[in-house]
C-alpha positions, 0 to 999 in steps of 0.5 A, spaced: 145 298 880 145 301 878 146 300 877 143 304 875 145 310 872 146 315 878 140 319 876 135 313 877 138 311 883 137 318 886 130 318 884 129 311 888 130 315 894 123 319 893 120 312 891 121 308 897 117 312 901 111 310 897 111 303 899 105 301 903 105 299 911 101 293 908 107 291 904 112 292 909 108 287 914 108 282 909 115 281 909 119 275 911 126 274 912 129 271 906 135 268 909 132 261 911 129 260 904 136 262 901 139 257 905 134 252 903 134 253 895 141 255 895 140 261 891 140 268 892 136 273 887 138 280 885 133 284 881 136 287 875 134 291 868 135 287 862 137 293 858 141 297 862 149 297 860 154 298 863 150 296 869 146 290 867 144 286 861 140 280 860 144 278 854 150 277 859 155 280 853 158 283 858 153 282 864 154 289 867 158 292 873 152 291 878 151 283 876 158 282 876 159 285 883 152 281 885 155 274 882 162 275 886 157 276 893 153 270 891 159 266 890 163 269 896 156 267 900 156 260 897 150 261 893 148 261 886 145 268 883 138 268 881 137 274 876 130 277 876 129 282 870 125 288 871 125 295 868 128 300 872 125 306 868 121 307 874 124 307 881 117 305 884 117 298 880 124 296 882 123 298 890 116 294 890 120 288 887 125 288 893 120 290 898 115 284 896 120 279 896 121 278 889 128 279 889 133 279 895 137 285 894 139 290 889 145 294 888 146 301 887 142 305 892 146 312 894 147 313 901 145 320 902 140 325 906 134 323 902 134 316 904 135 318 911 130 323 911 125 318 907 120 313 911 123 307 907 122 300 909 129 298 907 136 297 910 142 298 906 149 295 906 156 299 908 158 303 902 162 298 897 164 304 892 163 311 890 159 313 884 156 320 882 158 325 876 165 326 873 167 331 868 168 328 861 173 331 856 178 331 851 185 327 853 189 334 852 184 338 856 187 341 863 184 338 869 181 345 870 176 344 864 170 345 868 172 351 871 175 353 864 168 352 861 164 356 865 162 361 860 163 357 854 158 352 856 158 345 859 154 339 857 149 336 862 144 331 862 137 335 863 134 334 870 140 331 873 144 333 879 149 337 875 144 341 871 141 344 878 148 345 881 151 348 875 145 352 874 146 355 881 153 356 880 152 361 874 155 356 869 152 356 862 149 349 861 148 345 854 142 340 855 143 333 852 138 327 853 144 322 855 151 320 856 152 318 848 149 325 846 154 328 850 160 324 847 158 326 840 158 334 843 165 333 845 167 329 839 164 335 834 167 340 839 160 343 841 162 343 848 169 342 851 167 338 857 161 335 860 158 332 867 156 325 866 155 319 870 162 316 872 160 309 870 157 311 864 162 315 862 168 311 863 164 305 860 163 309 853 171 311 853 173 304 854 169 300 849 166 305 844 170 308 838 167 315 838 170 316 845 177 315 843 181 321 845 176 322 851 178 321 858 174 322 865 177 326 870 177 323 877 177 329 881 170 332 881 165 336 885 164 334 892 157 334 892 157 330 885 160 324 889 155 319 892 157 312 896 153 306 894 150 301 898 146 294 897 139 295 899 135 289 903 128 288 906 128 291 913 127 285 916 133 282 913 138 284 917 142 278 918 143 277 910 145 284 910 151 283 915 153 277 911 153 281 905 157 286 909 163 281 910 162 279 903 163 286 900 170 286 905 173 280 902 171 282 895 174 289 896 181 286 899 182 280 894 182 285 888 175 282 885 172 289 886 178 292 883 178 287 877 170 289 876 172 296 876 177 296 870 173 291 866 168 297 865 172 303 865 170 305 872 174 311 875 175 312 882 172 319 884 176 323 889 173 325 895 168 321 900 162 325 897 156 325 901 152 329 896 145 331 897 139 330 892 136 336 890 129 337 893 125 338 887 120 334 884 126 333 878 
């Protein structure tokens, strides 16, 4: 959601396996309660734009998508605010029934390999990492910057992958710092979470003159899905139908445009690194 930054979403893959068998056995199908109350609950971080925002100014990409899903199903959207700083917390809220769904899980091998107790919807968009650079830079800017230095957020997938490929990396804490580095010409390019980069370029003055490239490394692209409790297969199937309608009638595209989302080229399907980081 996340969502989430992509770094956080990949961390969830490791966190899911920590759920106890006792928690899983305590799960109850949510659909009966949702129909009775008329409300479907999503978990969201109160301060994590562009994914979600308790002040609702704007609500965030994940919340607008969740609202569209709820409306399509004929329910009100209830929002359960929880920090997503630690992946185990948000996964536990889903498993214990505090919320009914959570958008922004990556569809990748780490989820398939983990003994998790959730199920996922079909992918509804592709997220990941993309190159951020100046508007007058060529589309080959990442390769051109191999020896000059490419900005990356420390401990993320691009950090590991570019290191393996012999790139000179310059490490930063977040997307905002990488934007500052490009503006002040510390680096010519940075690899950033695509939604965060697009949102900053669209909404913040310091990002004037910058662009996010749609072409990226194949293993930087991850199809994203909605997570549910394992028992809620019927709810998952209903949301799959809703996703199809939201995509076909243009609502998903409108949400993309509002938050500056760049649609990444390629189907993706990268694999999260096995290391603890």
